[in-house]
C-alpha positions as CSV (number, residue, x, y, z in Angstrom):
1,M,347.8,208.8,25.4
2,F,350.0,205.7,25.9
3,E,349.7,204.0,29.3
4,T,352.9,203.7,31.4
5,F,354.4,200.4,32.5
6,G,357.1,200.5,35.2
7,G,357.8,204.1,34.6
8,C,358.1,203.7,30.8
9,S,355.5,204.5,28.3
10,M,354.0,201.8,26.2
11,K,355.1,203.7,23.1
12,R,358.8,203.4,24.2
13,L,358.4,199.7,24.9
14,L,356.9,199.1,21.5
15,T,359.6,201.2,19.8
16,T,362.3,199.3,21.7
17,L,360.8,195.9,20.7
18,L,360.6,196.9,17.1
19,C,364.2,198.0,17.1
20,V,365.3,194.7,18.6
21,I,363.3,192.8,16.0
22,F,364.8,194.9,13.3
23,L,368.3,194.4,14.6
24,F,367.8,190.6,14.8
25,Q,366.4,190.5,11.2
26,A,369.3,192.7,10.0
27,A,371.8,190.4,11.8
28,A,370.2,187.3,10.3
29,F,370.4,188.9,6.8
30,V,374.0,189.9,7.3
31,L,374.8,186.4,8.6
32,D,373.2,184.8,5.6
33,R,375.1,187.0,3.3
34,A,378.3,186.3,5.1
35,V,377.7,182.6,4.9
36,V,377.1,182.8,1.1
37,F,380.2,185.0,0.6
38,F,382.5,182.7,2.6
39,W,381.0,179.5,1.0
40,N,381.7,180.9,-2.5
41,Y,385.2,182.0,-1.5
42,A,386.0,178.6,0.2
43,T,384.5,176.8,-2.9
44,R,386.9,178.6,-5.2
45,E,389.9,177.9,-3.0
46,A,389.0,174.3,-2.5
47,A,388.7,173.8,-6.3
48,G,392.3,174.8,-6.6
49,N,393.3,172.0,-4.2
50,G,391.3,169.2,-6.0
51,V,388.2,169.5,-3.9
52,L,384.7,170.6,-5.1
53,L,382.3,171.8,-2.4
54,Q,378.7,171.6,-3.5
55,R,375.0,171.7,-2.5
56,L,375.3,173.6,0.8
57,Q,372.1,173.3,3.0
58,I,371.4,174.9,6.3
59,S,368.2,174.7,8.4
60,H,368.8,177.9,10.3
61,A,371.4,180.0,12.0
62,E,371.8,181.7,15.4
63,L,373.9,184.7,16.4
64,G,374.9,185.0,20.0
65,L,377.5,186.3,22.3
66,S,379.4,183.0,22.1
67,G,379.6,183.0,18.3
68,V,377.5,181.8,15.3
69,R,375.7,178.5,15.4
70,W,374.3,176.7,12.3
71,H,371.8,173.8,12.6
72,D,371.3,170.8,10.3
73,V,374.2,171.6,8.0
74,G,374.8,169.5,4.9
75,F,377.1,169.6,1.8
76,D,378.8,167.4,-0.7
77,V,382.6,167.1,-1.1
78,D,383.8,165.8,-4.5
79,I,387.5,164.8,-4.2
80,Q,388.8,165.1,-7.7
81,G,392.3,163.9,-7.0
82,H,395.2,166.2,-6.5
83,G,398.9,165.6,-6.1
84,E,399.6,162.3,-4.4
85,F,395.9,161.6,-3.9
86,S,394.8,160.8,-7.5
87,G,391.6,158.8,-6.8
88,R,388.2,160.4,-7.0
89,R,385.2,160.0,-4.7
90,T,382.2,162.0,-3.5
91,V,381.3,162.3,0.2
92,S,378.2,163.8,1.7
93,V,378.7,165.5,5.0
94,K,376.0,166.3,7.5
95,L,376.2,168.0,10.9
96,R,373.5,168.4,13.5
97,R,375.2,171.6,14.8
98,L,378.2,173.7,13.7
99,T,379.5,176.6,15.8
100,L,382.1,179.2,14.9
101,A,383.5,181.2,17.9
102,P,386.4,183.5,18.5
103,A,389.4,181.8,20.1
104,G,392.0,184.5,20.2
105,I,392.9,188.0,19.1
106,F,396.8,188.1,18.9
107,P,397.0,186.2,16.6
108,L,393.4,186.2,15.4
109,A,392.0,182.7,15.8
110,V,388.6,181.0,15.6
111,T,387.3,177.7,16.8
112,L,384.9,175.5,14.7
113,R,383.0,172.9,16.7
114,G,380.8,170.3,15.1
115,S,378.5,167.6,16.6
116,G,376.3,164.9,15.0
117,L,378.8,164.5,12.2
118,Q,377.8,161.9,9.5
119,M,379.6,161.0,6.4
120,A,378.3,159.0,3.5
121,S,379.8,158.0,0.1
122,H,378.9,156.8,-3.3
123,V,382.3,155.1,-3.5
124,L,381.1,151.7,-4.6
125,A,378.7,153.0,-7.2
126,D,381.6,153.9,-9.5
127,V,383.8,151.0,-8.3
128,L,381.4,148.2,-9.2
129,D,379.9,150.0,-12.3
130,E,376.4,149.3,-10.9
131,P,373.7,151.4,-9.2
132,H,374.3,151.6,-5.5
133,D,372.7,153.7,-2.8
134,Q,374.8,156.1,-0.8
135,E,376.3,154.4,2.2
136,E,377.0,156.0,5.6
137,F,380.4,155.2,6.9
138,I,381.0,157.7,9.7
139,Q,378.5,158.7,12.4
140,Q,378.3,160.2,15.8
141,G,381.2,162.5,15.0
142,V,382.2,165.3,17.4
143,F,385.1,167.7,16.6
144,R,386.8,170.9,17.5
145,L,389.1,172.7,15.1
146,R,391.2,175.8,15.9
147,F,392.2,177.8,12.9
148,E,394.2,181.1,12.5
149,P,392.7,182.5,9.2
150,G,395.2,185.4,8.7
151,L,392.4,187.9,7.7
152,E,394.8,190.8,7.8
153,N,396.3,189.7,4.5
154,P,394.1,188.2,1.6
155,R,397.1,186.3,0.2
156,R,397.8,184.8,3.6
157,L,394.2,183.8,4.0
158,R,394.3,182.1,0.6
159,R,397.5,180.2,1.6
160,K,395.9,179.3,5.0
161,L,392.7,177.9,3.4
162,G,394.8,176.0,0.8
163,G,396.8,174.5,3.6
164,L,393.7,173.6,5.5
165,F,392.2,171.8,2.6
166,Q,395.4,169.9,1.9
167,D,395.8,168.9,5.6
168,T,392.2,167.7,5.7
169,L,392.8,165.5,2.6
170,K,395.9,164.1,4.4
171,L,393.9,163.4,7.5
172,V,391.2,161.5,5.4
173,Y,393.7,159.6,3.3
174,L,396.7,159.1,5.6
175,G,395.1,159.5,9.0
176,E,397.5,162.2,10.1
177,A,397.9,166.0,9.5
178,R,399.2,169.2,11.1
179,L,395.9,170.4,12.4
180,D,394.8,171.8,15.8
181,L,392.0,169.2,16.0
182,T,390.3,166.9,18.4
183,L,387.8,164.3,16.9
184,S,385.9,161.3,17.9
185,A,383.4,159.3,15.8
186,V,382.2,155.8,14.9
187,A,383.1,154.0,11.7
188,L,380.5,151.7,10.1
189,F,381.5,148.5,8.3
190,K,378.6,147.2,6.2
191,M,379.4,143.7,5.2
192,H,377.3,140.7,4.3
193,R,374.1,142.5,5.3
194,E,375.5,143.3,8.7
195,T,376.7,146.5,10.2
196,F,379.8,146.6,12.5
197,K,380.8,149.6,14.4
198,I,384.3,150.6,15.5
199,P,385.2,153.7,17.4
200,M,387.8,156.2,16.1
201,K,389.5,159.1,17.8
202,S,392.3,161.6,17.5
203,E,395.5,161.9,19.4
204,K,398.4,164.4,19.3
205,R,401.9,163.1,18.8
206,S,405.0,165.2,18.0
207,G,402.9,168.2,16.9
208,R,400.7,166.2,14.6
209,I,397.2,164.9,14.8
210,F,396.6,161.1,14.2
211,V,393.1,159.6,13.9
212,T,393.1,155.9,14.5
213,M,390.8,153.0,15.4
214,P,391.7,150.0,17.6
215,A,393.6,147.2,15.7
216,G,392.1,144.6,18.0
217,D,388.5,145.6,17.0
218,L,389.5,145.3,13.3
219,Q,391.0,141.9,14.0
220,R,387.8,140.7,15.6
221,L,385.8,142.1,12.7
222,S,388.0,140.3,10.1
223,Q,387.7,137.0,12.0
224,S,383.9,137.2,12.1
225,L,384.0,137.8,8.3
226,D,386.5,134.9,7.7
227,E,389.0,137.5,6.5
228,R,392.7,136.8,7.3
229,L,394.6,140.1,7.8
230,T,398.3,140.4,8.2
231,P,399.6,142.5,11.1
232,Q,400.8,145.1,8.5
233,E,397.3,145.2,7.0
234,L,395.8,145.8,10.5
235,S,398.2,148.6,11.0
236,V,397.3,150.3,7.6
237,L,393.6,150.0,8.2
238,S,393.7,151.2,11.8
239,E,395.7,154.2,10.8
240,R,393.2,155.2,8.0
241,P,389.8,155.0,9.8
242,F,388.1,157.3,7.2
243,L,389.0,154.9,4.4
244,A,388.9,151.6,6.3
245,P,385.2,150.7,5.6
246,Q,385.7,151.2,1.9
247,L,389.1,149.5,1.9
248,F,387.5,146.5,3.7
249,K,384.6,146.4,1.2
250,I,386.8,146.6,-1.9
251,R,389.0,143.8,-0.6
252,N,385.9,141.6,0.0
253,T,384.5,142.5,-3.4
254,A,387.6,141.5,-5.3
255,R,387.7,138.2,-3.4
256,H,384.0,137.5,-4.2
257,E,384.3,138.4,-7.9
258,A,387.3,136.2,-8.3
259,Y,385.6,133.3,-6.5
260,Q,382.5,133.7,-8.7
261,A,384.6,133.9,-11.9
262,K,386.4,130.7,-11.0
263,K,383.1,129.0,-10.1
264,K,381.8,129.7,-13.6
265,N,385.0,128.8,-15.4
266,P,387.5,126.6,-13.7
267,A,390.2,127.8,-16.1
268,I,390.1,131.3,-14.6
269,P,393.4,132.0,-12.6
270,K,391.5,133.1,-9.5
271,D,394.5,134.5,-7.5
272,A,395.8,136.5,-10.4
273,Y,392.4,138.0,-11.2
274,R,391.8,138.8,-7.5
275,H,395.0,140.8,-7.2
276,V,394.6,142.6,-10.5
277,L,391.0,143.5,-9.7
278,W,391.7,144.5,-6.1
279,S,394.6,146.8,-7.0
280,Y,392.6,148.2,-9.9
281,L,389.6,149.1,-7.7
282,L,391.8,150.6,-5.0
283,T,393.7,152.8,-7.5
284,R,390.5,154.1,-9.1
285,E,389.1,155.1,-5.8
286,F,392.0,156.2,-3.7
287,G,395.0,156.7,-6.0
288,E,398.2,154.7,-6.6
289,R,399.9,155.5,-3.3
290,I,397.1,154.1,-1.1
291,A,396.6,151.1,-3.5
292,Q,400.2,150.1,-3.3
293,E,400.4,150.6,0.5
294,V,397.3,148.4,1.1
295,T,398.3,145.6,-1.3
296,D,402.0,145.6,-0.2
297,A,400.8,145.2,3.4
298,H,398.9,142.1,2.4
299,E,402.1,140.5,1.2
300,K,404.1,141.2,4.5
301,D,403.9,138.8,7.5
302,Q,401.5,136.5,5.7
303,V,399.1,134.7,8.0
304,V,398.9,131.9,5.4
305,A,402.4,130.7,4.3
306,S,403.2,131.6,0.7
307,T,406.3,130.9,-1.4
308,Q,408.6,133.6,-2.6
309,A,407.4,132.9,-6.2
310,Q,403.8,133.5,-5.1
311,H,404.7,136.8,-3.4
312,E,406.5,138.0,-6.5
313,M,403.5,137.0,-8.7
314,D,401.1,138.9,-6.4
315,Y,403.4,142.0,-6.3
316,H,403.6,141.9,-10.1
317,N,399.9,141.5,-10.7
318,N,399.2,144.3,-8.2
319,R,401.3,146.6,-10.4
320,I,399.4,145.4,-13.4
321,G,396.1,146.3,-11.8
322,R,397.4,149.8,-10.8
323,G,398.5,150.3,-14.4
324,Y,395.1,149.3,-15.8
325,A,393.5,151.9,-13.5
326,K,395.9,154.6,-14.5
327,K,395.2,153.9,-18.2
328,N,391.4,153.9,-17.6
329,V,390.9,150.4,-18.8
330,P,387.2,149.5,-18.5
331,Q,386.4,147.2,-15.6
332,N,384.3,144.9,-17.7
333,T,387.4,144.0,-19.7
334,L,389.7,143.1,-16.8
335,L,388.9,139.4,-16.8
336,E,389.6,139.1,-20.5
337,K,392.9,141.0,-20.0
338,V,393.9,138.7,-17.2
339,L,393.4,135.7,-19.5
340,T,395.1,137.2,-22.6
341,D,397.6,139.9,-21.5
342,T,401.1,138.4,-21.6
343,A,402.2,140.9,-18.9
344,V,399.9,139.1,-16.3
345,I,401.5,136.3,-14.4
346,R,398.7,133.6,-14.1
347,S,400.7,130.9,-12.3
348,T,404.0,130.3,-10.5
349,R,404.6,127.2,-12.5
């Protein structure tokens, strides 16, 4: 005989408990399978848009009335270059918590919330052709994304996912996109063995989302590093907060490499080499469009007065650098090309 407890037999209580445990285990199994299925589906769709999703890791998941919650999520994003974004870079993404919840029925919509967002990149490992540890450039990220997947039609779902990946690329590269998104984070600038932090956040204007960082903070950062940025450069950097840390570092790298080359050999045309190398590195990492926007911004509203001939020389050598990158010219041959290639303008004289 089973003893009774509050009018219920112990047998019934045990049976109920076992059923609850079974249901939770079944739900966890179904949830794991659903995650694998969606990840594989998203991976295939992302690949068609120039993005490789790899190495998904999840600590554990929870299923509740408010939705599904994943803890300690991590994955790699390999941006292969697609359309106007022809550069290639790998970014590691980590989230302390990721929650998927229903947001509407007609039309069907879901909300994806993330907290503890961190992003790190190997960008300079390829840029400088030398071993380099992965560097974190975004931290303390919090976001909310509303998305209408269009599950009623597989073709519509595919188009929706393709559009989501393209809009995300535009947000990263251009700082704007047509997404129902709110985001805040901190960008890390690691320069000269110091780490500088600048906040970034989203705002909605004319139906589009823009993610920016304060130009004044960038100005103070540039002054502390003895970097002279034009107003146009500050605008470009503040409007591309996801790229700004790497853009800043590549600029500094080109300046340092040109200075060292001139120090070893006074015959080196330092300015020509700096512009060719700078434009070359930018094109390899971010594509021709971003490279031209960044280097053109440097020539406008110059802080230090330059002659028209100097501007024309810099514009020309920037084009040469982009051309070398598009032709996959090895970086270790750039200095020799600057010295011997008749297309390079080495002096205004």
